[in-house]
PDB file of N, CA, C and O in Angstrom:
ATOM      1  N   MET A   1      75.571 -28.515 -15.783  1.00  0.00           N
ATOM      2  CA  MET A   1      75.883 -29.941 -15.901  1.00  0.00           C
ATOM      3  C   MET A   1      77.193 -30.073 -16.707  1.00  0.00           C
ATOM      4  O   MET A   1      77.408 -29.391 -17.709  1.00  0.00           O
ATOM      5  N   GLU A   2      78.010 -30.937 -16.244  1.00  0.00           N
ATOM      6  CA  GLU A   2      79.303 -31.168 -16.853  1.00  0.00           C
ATOM      7  C   GLU A   2      79.132 -31.810 -18.243  1.00  0.00           C
ATOM      8  O   GLU A   2      78.177 -32.532 -18.528  1.00  0.00           O
ATOM      9  N   GLU A   3      80.120 -31.493 -19.074  1.00  0.00           N
ATOM     10  CA  GLU A   3      80.100 -32.013 -20.485  1.00  0.00           C
ATOM     11  C   GLU A   3      80.122 -33.528 -20.511  1.00  0.00           C
ATOM     12  O   GLU A   3      79.446 -34.163 -21.321  1.00  0.00           O
ATOM     13  N   LYS A   4      80.917 -34.099 -19.606  1.00  0.00           N
ATOM     14  CA  LYS A   4      80.977 -35.599 -19.575  1.00  0.00           C
ATOM     15  C   LYS A   4      79.550 -36.185 -19.380  1.00  0.00           C
ATOM     16  O   LYS A   4      79.144 -37.142 -20.039  1.00  0.00           O
ATOM     17  N   THR A   5      78.833 -35.558 -18.449  1.00  0.00           N
ATOM     18  CA  THR A   5      77.466 -36.036 -18.160  1.00  0.00           C
ATOM     19  C   THR A   5      76.571 -35.879 -19.368  1.00  0.00           C
ATOM     20  O   THR A   5      75.823 -36.800 -19.696  1.00  0.00           O
ATOM     21  N   LYS A   6      76.623 -34.775 -20.021  1.00  0.00           N
ATOM     22  CA  LYS A   6      75.866 -34.601 -21.263  1.00  0.00           C
ATOM     23  C   LYS A   6      76.162 -35.628 -22.322  1.00  0.00           C
ATOM     24  O   LYS A   6      75.280 -35.994 -23.098  1.00  0.00           O
ATOM     25  N   GLN A   7      77.396 -36.100 -22.367  1.00  0.00           N
ATOM     26  CA  GLN A   7      77.749 -37.132 -23.310  1.00  0.00           C
ATOM     27  C   GLN A   7      77.257 -38.506 -22.936  1.00  0.00           C
ATOM     28  O   GLN A   7      77.046 -39.346 -23.811  1.00  0.00           O
ATOM     29  N   ARG A   8      77.071 -38.751 -21.676  1.00  0.00           N
ATOM     30  CA  ARG A   8      76.576 -40.080 -21.159  1.00  0.00           C
ATOM     31  C   ARG A   8      75.061 -40.197 -20.973  1.00  0.00           C
ATOM     32  O   ARG A   8      74.492 -41.274 -21.150  1.00  0.00           O
ATOM     33  N   ILE A   9      74.428 -39.112 -20.624  1.00  0.00           N
ATOM     34  CA  ILE A   9      72.999 -39.195 -20.352  1.00  0.00           C
ATOM     35  C   ILE A   9      72.277 -38.482 -21.560  1.00  0.00           C
ATOM     36  O   ILE A   9      72.512 -37.306 -21.837  1.00  0.00           O
ATOM     37  N   VAL A  10      71.402 -39.249 -22.250  1.00  0.00           N
ATOM     38  CA  VAL A  10      70.694 -38.669 -23.337  1.00  0.00           C
ATOM     39  C   VAL A  10      69.213 -38.888 -23.242  1.00  0.00           C
ATOM     40  O   VAL A  10      68.724 -39.742 -22.503  1.00  0.00           O
ATOM     41  N   ILE A  11      68.513 -38.089 -24.015  1.00  0.00           N
ATOM     42  CA  ILE A  11      67.025 -38.214 -24.101  1.00  0.00           C
ATOM     43  C   ILE A  11      66.689 -38.435 -25.515  1.00  0.00           C
ATOM     44  O   ILE A  11      67.009 -37.595 -26.356  1.00  0.00           O
ATOM     45  N   ASP A  12      66.047 -39.543 -25.840  1.00  0.00           N
ATOM     46  CA  ASP A  12      65.597 -39.929 -27.182  1.00  0.00           C
ATOM     47  C   ASP A  12      64.167 -40.333 -27.089  1.00  0.00           C
ATOM     48  O   ASP A  12      63.832 -41.319 -26.432  1.00  0.00           O
ATOM     49  N   ASN A  13      63.290 -39.565 -27.757  1.00  0.00           N
ATOM     50  CA  ASN A  13      61.866 -39.934 -27.677  1.00  0.00           C
ATOM     51  C   ASN A  13      61.514 -41.349 -28.217  1.00  0.00           C
ATOM     52  O   ASN A  13      60.428 -41.868 -27.957  1.00  0.00           O
ATOM     53  N   LYS A  14      62.425 -41.933 -28.946  1.00  0.00           N
ATOM     54  CA  LYS A  14      62.163 -43.249 -29.529  1.00  0.00           C
ATOM     55  C   LYS A  14      62.636 -44.309 -28.545  1.00  0.00           C
ATOM     56  O   LYS A  14      62.387 -45.490 -28.786  1.00  0.00           O
ATOM     57  N   ILE A  15      63.316 -43.950 -27.433  1.00  0.00           N
ATOM     58  CA  ILE A  15      63.770 -44.988 -26.475  1.00  0.00           C
ATOM     59  C   ILE A  15      63.162 -44.650 -25.170  1.00  0.00           C
ATOM     60  O   ILE A  15      63.251 -43.528 -24.672  1.00  0.00           O
ATOM     61  N   ARG A  16      62.520 -45.681 -24.609  1.00  0.00           N
ATOM     62  CA  ARG A  16      61.922 -45.668 -23.255  1.00  0.00           C
ATOM     63  C   ARG A  16      61.047 -44.369 -23.056  1.00  0.00           C
ATOM     64  O   ARG A  16      61.101 -43.729 -22.007  1.00  0.00           O
ATOM     65  N   HIS A  17      60.293 -44.036 -24.041  1.00  0.00           N
ATOM     66  CA  HIS A  17      59.323 -42.898 -24.053  1.00  0.00           C
ATOM     67  C   HIS A  17      59.950 -41.626 -23.704  1.00  0.00           C
ATOM     68  O   HIS A  17      59.283 -40.802 -23.078  1.00  0.00           O
ATOM     69  N   GLY A  18      61.254 -41.350 -24.063  1.00  0.00           N
ATOM     70  CA  GLY A  18      61.855 -40.087 -23.825  1.00  0.00           C
ATOM     71  C   GLY A  18      62.407 -39.935 -22.404  1.00  0.00           C
ATOM     72  O   GLY A  18      62.800 -38.833 -22.022  1.00  0.00           O
ATOM     73  N   LYS A  19      62.447 -41.016 -21.611  1.00  0.00           N
ATOM     74  CA  LYS A  19      63.112 -40.835 -20.325  1.00  0.00           C
ATOM     75  C   LYS A  19      64.615 -40.722 -20.533  1.00  0.00           C
ATOM     76  O   LYS A  19      65.140 -41.258 -21.509  1.00  0.00           O
ATOM     77  N   PRO A  20      65.344 -40.010 -19.602  1.00  0.00           N
ATOM     78  CA  PRO A  20      66.785 -39.901 -19.721  1.00  0.00           C
ATOM     79  C   PRO A  20      67.412 -41.348 -19.543  1.00  0.00           C
ATOM     80  O   PRO A  20      67.091 -42.093 -18.617  1.00  0.00           O
ATOM     81  N   ILE A  21      68.277 -41.649 -20.458  1.00  0.00           N
ATOM     82  CA  ILE A  21      68.938 -42.988 -20.369  1.00  0.00           C
ATOM     83  C   ILE A  21      70.431 -42.809 -20.442  1.00  0.00           C
ATOM     84  O   ILE A  21      70.914 -41.740 -20.812  1.00  0.00           O
ATOM     85  N   ILE A  22      71.152 -43.821 -20.101  1.00  0.00           N
ATOM     86  CA  ILE A  22      72.593 -43.942 -20.300  1.00  0.00           C
ATOM     87  C   ILE A  22      72.830 -44.171 -21.788  1.00  0.00           C
ATOM     88  O   ILE A  22      72.278 -45.131 -22.326  1.00  0.00           O
ATOM     89  N   LYS A  23      73.581 -43.390 -22.458  1.00  0.00           N
ATOM     90  CA  LYS A  23      73.798 -43.445 -23.902  1.00  0.00           C
ATOM     91  C   LYS A  23      74.297 -44.897 -24.280  1.00  0.00           C
ATOM     92  O   LYS A  23      75.135 -45.495 -23.605  1.00  0.00           O
ATOM     93  N   GLY A  24      73.737 -45.384 -25.360  1.00  0.00           N
ATOM     94  CA  GLY A  24      74.069 -46.746 -25.857  1.00  0.00           C
ATOM     95  C   GLY A  24      73.418 -47.862 -25.075  1.00  0.00           C
ATOM     96  O   GLY A  24      73.739 -49.035 -25.261  1.00  0.00           O
ATOM     97  N   THR A  25      72.524 -47.504 -24.220  1.00  0.00           N
ATOM     98  CA  THR A  25      71.752 -48.546 -23.455  1.00  0.00           C
ATOM     99  C   THR A  25      70.267 -48.163 -23.471  1.00  0.00           C
ATOM    100  O   THR A  25      69.859 -47.158 -24.053  1.00  0.00           O
ATOM    101  N   ARG A  26      69.489 -49.008 -22.806  1.00  0.00           N
ATOM    102  CA  ARG A  26      68.068 -48.694 -22.556  1.00  0.00           C
ATOM    103  C   ARG A  26      67.899 -48.508 -21.004  1.00  0.00           C
ATOM    104  O   ARG A  26      66.784 -48.555 -20.485  1.00  0.00           O
ATOM    105  N   ILE A  27      68.992 -48.304 -20.322  1.00  0.00           N
ATOM    106  CA  ILE A  27      68.985 -48.200 -18.908  1.00  0.00           C
ATOM    107  C   ILE A  27      68.627 -46.733 -18.563  1.00  0.00           C
ATOM    108  O   ILE A  27      69.324 -45.804 -18.971  1.00  0.00           O
ATOM    109  N   THR A  28      67.506 -46.545 -17.787  1.00  0.00           N
ATOM    110  CA  THR A  28      67.120 -45.181 -17.443  1.00  0.00           C
ATOM    111  C   THR A  28      67.788 -44.722 -16.166  1.00  0.00           C
ATOM    112  O   THR A  28      68.239 -45.493 -15.319  1.00  0.00           O
ATOM    113  N   VAL A  29      67.814 -43.377 -16.097  1.00  0.00           N
ATOM    114  CA  VAL A  29      68.398 -42.714 -14.868  1.00  0.00           C
ATOM    115  C   VAL A  29      67.665 -43.187 -13.642  1.00  0.00           C
ATOM    116  O   VAL A  29      68.304 -43.483 -12.632  1.00  0.00           O
ATOM    117  N   ASP A  30      66.350 -43.273 -13.683  1.00  0.00           N
ATOM    118  CA  ASP A  30      65.538 -43.664 -12.591  1.00  0.00           C
ATOM    119  C   ASP A  30      65.788 -45.134 -12.188  1.00  0.00           C
ATOM    120  O   ASP A  30      65.652 -45.465 -11.011  1.00  0.00           O
ATOM    121  N   GLU A  31      66.127 -45.969 -13.078  1.00  0.00           N
ATOM    122  CA  GLU A  31      66.444 -47.366 -12.725  1.00  0.00           C
ATOM    123  C   GLU A  31      67.743 -47.361 -11.892  1.00  0.00           C
ATOM    124  O   GLU A  31      67.794 -48.048 -10.872  1.00  0.00           O
ATOM    125  N   VAL A  32      68.746 -46.646 -12.268  1.00  0.00           N
ATOM    126  CA  VAL A  32      70.017 -46.664 -11.573  1.00  0.00           C
ATOM    127  C   VAL A  32      69.787 -45.944 -10.163  1.00  0.00           C
ATOM    128  O   VAL A  32      70.310 -46.397  -9.144  1.00  0.00           O
ATOM    129  N   LEU A  33      69.048 -44.900 -10.151  1.00  0.00           N
ATOM    130  CA  LEU A  33      68.773 -44.336  -8.822  1.00  0.00           C
ATOM    131  C   LEU A  33      68.034 -45.226  -7.949  1.00  0.00           C
ATOM    132  O   LEU A  33      68.331 -45.290  -6.756  1.00  0.00           O
ATOM    133  N   GLY A  34      67.037 -45.963  -8.477  1.00  0.00           N
ATOM    134  CA  GLY A  34      66.291 -46.887  -7.713  1.00  0.00           C
ATOM    135  C   GLY A  34      67.232 -48.013  -7.109  1.00  0.00           C
ATOM    136  O   GLY A  34      67.063 -48.430  -5.964  1.00  0.00           O
ATOM    137  N   ALA A  35      68.164 -48.447  -7.888  1.00  0.00           N
ATOM    138  CA  ALA A  35      69.112 -49.459  -7.471  1.00  0.00           C
ATOM    139  C   ALA A  35      69.962 -48.953  -6.318  1.00  0.00           C
ATOM    140  O   ALA A  35      70.218 -49.675  -5.354  1.00  0.00           O
ATOM    141  N   LEU A  36      70.413 -47.657  -6.433  1.00  0.00           N
ATOM    142  CA  LEU A  36      71.200 -47.065  -5.326  1.00  0.00           C
ATOM    143  C   LEU A  36      70.371 -46.966  -4.081  1.00  0.00           C
ATOM    144  O   LEU A  36      70.815 -47.333  -2.994  1.00  0.00           O
ATOM    145  N   VAL A  37      69.136 -46.457  -4.240  1.00  0.00           N
ATOM    146  CA  VAL A  37      68.307 -46.257  -3.090  1.00  0.00           C
ATOM    147  C   VAL A  37      67.937 -47.606  -2.441  1.00  0.00           C
ATOM    148  O   VAL A  37      67.708 -47.684  -1.234  1.00  0.00           O
ATOM    149  N   GLY A  38      67.884 -48.653  -3.260  1.00  0.00           N
ATOM    150  CA  GLY A  38      67.586 -49.965  -2.810  1.00  0.00           C
ATOM    151  C   GLY A  38      68.811 -50.607  -2.112  1.00  0.00           C
ATOM    152  O   GLY A  38      68.697 -51.716  -1.590  1.00  0.00           O
ATOM    153  N   GLY A  39      69.938 -49.950  -2.097  1.00  0.00           N
ATOM    154  CA  GLY A  39      71.110 -50.455  -1.402  1.00  0.00           C
ATOM    155  C   GLY A  39      72.166 -51.179  -2.207  1.00  0.00           C
ATOM    156  O   GLY A  39      73.145 -51.696  -1.668  1.00  0.00           O
ATOM    157  N   MET A  40      71.948 -51.204  -3.488  1.00  0.00           N
ATOM    158  CA  MET A  40      73.010 -51.850  -4.362  1.00  0.00           C
ATOM    159  C   MET A  40      74.273 -51.045  -4.410  1.00  0.00           C
ATOM    160  O   MET A  40      74.224 -49.816  -4.470  1.00  0.00           O
ATOM    161  N   THR A  41      75.390 -51.697  -4.384  1.00  0.00           N
ATOM    162  CA  THR A  41      76.676 -51.002  -4.528  1.00  0.00           C
ATOM    163  C   THR A  41      76.952 -50.681  -5.984  1.00  0.00           C
ATOM    164  O   THR A  41      76.290 -51.210  -6.877  1.00  0.00           O
ATOM    165  N   TYR A  42      77.912 -49.828  -6.223  1.00  0.00           N
ATOM    166  CA  TYR A  42      78.234 -49.448  -7.600  1.00  0.00           C
ATOM    167  C   TYR A  42      78.648 -50.771  -8.362  1.00  0.00           C
ATOM    168  O   TYR A  42      78.275 -50.954  -9.521  1.00  0.00           O
ATOM    169  N   GLU A  43      79.400 -51.654  -7.707  1.00  0.00           N
ATOM    170  CA  GLU A  43      79.843 -52.812  -8.350  1.00  0.00           C
ATOM    171  C   GLU A  43      78.689 -53.709  -8.718  1.00  0.00           C
ATOM    172  O   GLU A  43      78.696 -54.298  -9.799  1.00  0.00           O
ATOM    173  N   GLU A  44      77.704 -53.834  -7.865  1.00  0.00           N
ATOM    174  CA  GLU A  44      76.489 -54.651  -8.118  1.00  0.00           C
ATOM    175  C   GLU A  44      75.738 -54.105  -9.309  1.00  0.00           C
ATOM    176  O   GLU A  44      75.291 -54.851 -10.180  1.00  0.00           O
ATOM    177  N   ILE A  45      75.607 -52.790  -9.335  1.00  0.00           N
ATOM    178  CA  ILE A  45      74.864 -52.082 -10.446  1.00  0.00           C
ATOM    179  C   ILE A  45      75.670 -52.313 -11.722  1.00  0.00           C
ATOM    180  O   ILE A  45      75.083 -52.653 -12.749  1.00  0.00           O
ATOM    181  N   GLU A  46      76.895 -52.154 -11.700  1.00  0.00           N
ATOM    182  CA  GLU A  46      77.752 -52.355 -12.910  1.00  0.00           C
ATOM    183  C   GLU A  46      77.491 -53.814 -13.513  1.00  0.00           C
ATOM    184  O   GLU A  46      77.321 -53.999 -14.719  1.00  0.00           O
ATOM    185  N   ARG A  47      77.477 -54.781 -12.599  1.00  0.00           N
ATOM    186  CA  ARG A  47      77.225 -56.166 -13.070  1.00  0.00           C
ATOM    187  C   ARG A  47      75.827 -56.395 -13.526  1.00  0.00           C
ATOM    188  O   ARG A  47      75.590 -56.990 -14.577  1.00  0.00           O
ATOM    189  N   GLU A  48      74.895 -55.924 -12.740  1.00  0.00           N
ATOM    190  CA  GLU A  48      73.490 -56.127 -13.061  1.00  0.00           C
ATOM    191  C   GLU A  48      72.982 -55.445 -14.366  1.00  0.00           C
ATOM    192  O   GLU A  48      72.186 -56.005 -15.120  1.00  0.00           O
ATOM    193  N   TYR A  49      73.482 -54.225 -14.583  1.00  0.00           N
ATOM    194  CA  TYR A  49      72.982 -53.449 -15.715  1.00  0.00           C
ATOM    195  C   TYR A  49      74.015 -53.409 -16.859  1.00  0.00           C
ATOM    196  O   TYR A  49      73.690 -52.954 -17.956  1.00  0.00           O
ATOM    197  N   GLY A  50      75.228 -53.870 -16.624  1.00  0.00           N
ATOM    198  CA  GLY A  50      76.211 -53.823 -17.704  1.00  0.00           C
ATOM    199  C   GLY A  50      76.680 -52.375 -18.043  1.00  0.00           C
ATOM    200  O   GLY A  50      76.946 -52.050 -19.200  1.00  0.00           O
ATOM    201  N   ILE A  51      76.769 -51.540 -17.014  1.00  0.00           N
ATOM    202  CA  ILE A  51      77.218 -50.164 -17.137  1.00  0.00           C
ATOM    203  C   ILE A  51      78.515 -49.986 -16.404  1.00  0.00           C
ATOM    204  O   ILE A  51      78.951 -50.909 -15.716  1.00  0.00           O
ATOM    205  N   ARG A  52      79.134 -48.880 -16.511  1.00  0.00           N
ATOM    206  CA  ARG A  52      80.400 -48.495 -15.877  1.00  0.00           C
ATOM    207  C   ARG A  52      80.125 -47.574 -14.691  1.00  0.00           C
ATOM    208  O   ARG A  52      79.050 -46.989 -14.559  1.00  0.00           O
ATOM    209  N   ARG A  53      81.170 -47.467 -13.810  1.00  0.00           N
ATOM    210  CA  ARG A  53      81.158 -46.546 -12.690  1.00  0.00           C
ATOM    211  C   ARG A  53      80.896 -45.103 -13.180  1.00  0.00           C
ATOM    212  O   ARG A  53      80.136 -44.368 -12.550  1.00  0.00           O
ATOM    213  N   GLU A  54      81.518 -44.704 -14.291  1.00  0.00           N
ATOM    214  CA  GLU A  54      81.308 -43.395 -14.847  1.00  0.00           C
ATOM    215  C   GLU A  54      79.864 -43.141 -15.233  1.00  0.00           C
ATOM    216  O   GLU A  54      79.402 -42.001 -15.189  1.00  0.00           O
ATOM    217  N   ASP A  55      79.148 -44.183 -15.611  1.00  0.00           N
ATOM    218  CA  ASP A  55      77.721 -44.013 -15.998  1.00  0.00           C
ATOM    219  C   ASP A  55      76.945 -43.708 -14.733  1.00  0.00           C
ATOM    220  O   ASP A  55      76.074 -42.839 -14.730  1.00  0.00           O
ATOM    221  N   ILE A  56      77.264 -44.434 -13.636  1.00  0.00           N
ATOM    222  CA  ILE A  56      76.602 -44.207 -12.365  1.00  0.00           C
ATOM    223  C   ILE A  56      76.820 -42.778 -11.884  1.00  0.00           C
ATOM    224  O   ILE A  56      75.872 -42.126 -11.448  1.00  0.00           O
ATOM    225  N   LEU A  57      78.055 -42.282 -11.956  1.00  0.00           N
ATOM    226  CA  LEU A  57      78.379 -41.020 -11.531  1.00  0.00           C
ATOM    227  C   LEU A  57      77.722 -39.936 -12.441  1.00  0.00           C
ATOM    228  O   LEU A  57      77.398 -38.845 -11.972  1.00  0.00           O
ATOM    229  N   ALA A  58      77.539 -40.249 -13.708  1.00  0.00           N
ATOM    230  CA  ALA A  58      76.840 -39.344 -14.651  1.00  0.00           C
ATOM    231  C   ALA A  58      75.359 -39.264 -14.219  1.00  0.00           C
ATOM    232  O   ALA A  58      74.758 -38.191 -14.278  1.00  0.00           O
ATOM    233  N   VAL A  59      74.795 -40.351 -13.802  1.00  0.00           N
ATOM    234  CA  VAL A  59      73.427 -40.340 -13.319  1.00  0.00           C
ATOM    235  C   VAL A  59      73.282 -39.457 -12.057  1.00  0.00           C
ATOM    236  O   VAL A  59      72.324 -38.694 -11.934  1.00  0.00           O
ATOM    237  N   LEU A  60      74.194 -39.568 -11.180  1.00  0.00           N
ATOM    238  CA  LEU A  60      74.114 -38.734 -10.001  1.00  0.00           C
ATOM    239  C   LEU A  60      74.317 -37.248 -10.306  1.00  0.00           C
ATOM    240  O   LEU A  60      73.637 -36.401  -9.727  1.00  0.00           O
ATOM    241  N   GLU A  61      75.244 -36.927 -11.209  1.00  0.00           N
ATOM    242  CA  GLU A  61      75.469 -35.532 -11.623  1.00  0.00           C
ATOM    243  C   GLU A  61      74.193 -35.032 -12.306  1.00  0.00           C
ATOM    244  O   GLU A  61      73.713 -33.934 -12.023  1.00  0.00           O
ATOM    245  N   TYR A  62      73.659 -35.848 -13.202  1.00  0.00           N
ATOM    246  CA  TYR A  62      72.474 -35.439 -13.934  1.00  0.00           C
ATOM    247  C   TYR A  62      71.326 -35.082 -12.918  1.00  0.00           C
ATOM    248  O   TYR A  62      70.722 -34.014 -13.022  1.00  0.00           O
ATOM    249  N   THR A  63      71.055 -35.948 -11.986  1.00  0.00           N
ATOM    250  CA  THR A  63      69.963 -35.658 -11.006  1.00  0.00           C
ATOM    251  C   THR A  63      70.273 -34.507 -10.082  1.00  0.00           C
ATOM    252  O   THR A  63      69.388 -33.729  -9.725  1.00  0.00           O
ATOM    253  N   ALA A  64      71.562 -34.394  -9.684  1.00  0.00           N
ATOM    254  CA  ALA A  64      71.978 -33.280  -8.822  1.00  0.00           C
ATOM    255  C   ALA A  64      71.754 -31.952  -9.484  1.00  0.00           C
ATOM    256  O   ALA A  64      71.449 -30.971  -8.805  1.00  0.00           O
ATOM    257  N   SER A  65      71.900 -31.887 -10.828  1.00  0.00           N
ATOM    258  CA  SER A  65      71.762 -30.665 -11.554  1.00  0.00           C
ATOM    259  C   SER A  65      70.306 -30.074 -11.415  1.00  0.00           C
ATOM    260  O   SER A  65      70.104 -28.877 -11.623  1.00  0.00           O
ATOM    261  N   PHE A  66      69.361 -30.887 -11.081  1.00  0.00           N
ATOM    262  CA  PHE A  66      67.994 -30.377 -10.925  1.00  0.00           C
ATOM    263  C   PHE A  66      67.776 -29.635  -9.587  1.00  0.00           C
ATOM    264  O   PHE A  66      66.914 -28.763  -9.482  1.00  0.00           O
ATOM    265  N   VAL A  67      68.553 -29.992  -8.602  1.00  0.00           N
ATOM    266  CA  VAL A  67      68.426 -29.328  -7.312  1.00  0.00           C
ATOM    267  C   VAL A  67      69.526 -28.308  -6.989  1.00  0.00           C
ATOM    268  O   VAL A  67      69.377 -27.507  -6.066  1.00  0.00           O
ATOM    269  N   ARG A  68      70.595 -28.337  -7.726  1.00  0.00           N
ATOM    270  CA  ARG A  68      71.689 -27.417  -7.555  1.00  0.00           C
ATOM    271  C   ARG A  68      71.167 -26.012  -7.687  1.00  0.00           C
ATOM    272  O   ARG A  68      70.494 -25.707  -8.672  1.00  0.00           O
ATOM    273  N   GLY A  69      71.436 -25.173  -6.771  1.00  0.00           N
ATOM    274  CA  GLY A  69      71.070 -23.760  -6.915  1.00  0.00           C
ATOM    275  C   GLY A  69      69.617 -23.496  -6.597  1.00  0.00           C
ATOM    276  O   GLY A  69      69.178 -22.349  -6.684  1.00  0.00           O
ATOM    277  N   GLU A  70      68.848 -24.512  -6.230  1.00  0.00           N
ATOM    278  CA  GLU A  70      67.496 -24.343  -5.899  1.00  0.00           C
ATOM    279  C   GLU A  70      67.415 -23.590  -4.536  1.00  0.00           C
ATOM    280  O   GLU A  70      68.099 -23.910  -3.564  1.00  0.00           O
ATOM    281  N   GLU A  71      66.555 -22.605  -4.546  1.00  0.00           N
ATOM    282  CA  GLU A  71      66.369 -21.804  -3.348  1.00  0.00           C
ATOM    283  C   GLU A  71      65.035 -22.264  -2.585  1.00  0.00           C
ATOM    284  O   GLU A  71      63.967 -22.467  -3.162  1.00  0.00           O
ATOM    285  N   ILE A  72      65.229 -22.387  -1.323  1.00  0.00           N
ATOM    286  CA  ILE A  72      64.059 -22.765  -0.502  1.00  0.00           C
ATOM    287  C   ILE A  72      63.746 -21.619   0.441  1.00  0.00           C
ATOM    288  O   ILE A  72      64.603 -21.172   1.203  1.00  0.00           O
ATOM    289  N   ARG A  73      62.539 -21.161   0.384  1.00  0.00           N
ATOM    290  CA  ARG A  73      62.152 -20.014   1.218  1.00  0.00           C
ATOM    291  C   ARG A  73      60.933 -20.431   2.049  1.00  0.00           C
ATOM    292  O   ARG A  73      60.027 -21.087   1.535  1.00  0.00           O
ATOM    293  N   PRO A  74      60.911 -20.061   3.296  1.00  0.00           N
ATOM    294  CA  PRO A  74      59.757 -20.443   4.138  1.00  0.00           C
ATOM    295  C   PRO A  74      58.508 -19.657   3.620  1.00  0.00           C
ATOM    296  O   PRO A  74      58.591 -18.525   3.142  1.00  0.00           O
ATOM    297  N   LEU A  75      57.429 -20.306   3.747  1.00  0.00           N
ATOM    298  CA  LEU A  75      56.128 -19.647   3.416  1.00  0.00           C
ATOM    299  C   LEU A  75      55.663 -18.808   4.563  1.00  0.00           C
ATOM    300  O   LEU A  75      55.828 -19.213   5.714  1.00  0.00           O
ATOM    301  N   ARG A  76      55.115 -17.711   4.323  1.00  0.00           N
ATOM    302  CA  ARG A  76      54.548 -16.863   5.384  1.00  0.00           C
ATOM    303  C   ARG A  76      53.053 -17.119   5.363  1.00  0.00           C
ATOM    304  O   ARG A  76      52.363 -16.858   4.378  1.00  0.00           O
ATOM    305  N   ILE A  77      52.582 -17.634   6.473  1.00  0.00           N
ATOM    306  CA  ILE A  77      51.119 -17.924   6.567  1.00  0.00           C
ATOM    307  C   ILE A  77      50.538 -17.050   7.661  1.00  0.00           C
ATOM    308  O   ILE A  77      51.017 -16.981   8.793  1.00  0.00           O
ATOM    309  N   LYS A  78      49.485 -16.395   7.246  1.00  0.00           N
ATOM    310  CA  LYS A  78      48.766 -15.544   8.169  1.00  0.00           C
ATOM    311  C   LYS A  78      47.779 -16.412   8.967  1.00  0.00           C
ATOM    312  O   LYS A  78      46.987 -17.166   8.400  1.00  0.00           O
ATOM    313  N   HIS A  79      47.850 -16.286  10.232  1.00  0.00           N
ATOM    314  CA  HIS A  79      46.920 -16.989  11.148  1.00  0.00           C
ATOM    315  C   HIS A  79      45.781 -16.081  11.511  1.00  0.00           C
ATOM    316  O   HIS A  79      45.991 -14.985  12.031  1.00  0.00           O
ATOM    317  N   GLU A  80      44.578 -16.525  11.241  1.00  0.00           N
ATOM    318  CA  GLU A  80      43.388 -15.812  11.670  1.00  0.00           C
ATOM    319  C   GLU A  80      42.851 -16.365  12.951  1.00  0.00           C
ATOM    320  O   GLU A  80      42.762 -17.583  13.105  1.00  0.00           O
ATOM    321  N   VAL A  81      42.502 -15.545  13.843  1.00  0.00           N
ATOM    322  CA  VAL A  81      41.891 -15.972  15.112  1.00  0.00           C
ATOM    323  C   VAL A  81      40.382 -16.018  14.925  1.00  0.00           C
ATOM    324  O   VAL A  81      39.717 -15.025  14.633  1.00  0.00           O
ATOM    325  N   LEU A  82      39.882 -17.247  15.115  1.00  0.00           N
ATOM    326  CA  LEU A  82      38.467 -17.376  15.061  1.00  0.00           C
ATOM    327  C   LEU A  82      37.752 -17.279  16.432  1.00  0.00           C
ATOM    328  O   LEU A  82      38.194 -17.910  17.392  1.00  0.00           O
ATOM    329  N   SER A  83      36.667 -16.506  16.534  1.00  0.00           N
ATOM    330  CA  SER A  83      36.101 -16.364  17.804  1.00  0.00           C
ATOM    331  C   SER A  83      34.698 -16.950  17.812  1.00  0.00           C
ATOM    332  O   SER A  83      34.025 -16.925  18.842  1.00  0.00           O
TER     333      SER A  83
END
């Protein structure tokens, strides 16, 4: 994860039950993701939540860090023939 992201996304057990938030706010990473999934533009999110474009990009970088480098391997399933 980039250093800029680490400076913008923080976890504090005293705020929002320890969910990752944008530093200096109570806005959670999942709230911003939900807004994006719901079709809001960056500009709409900035106005609605009072955050900056860099915060939104940090949210995306933070969440991408969880799947980056993830390996997906097919499962081998043995099929038994029942008679």
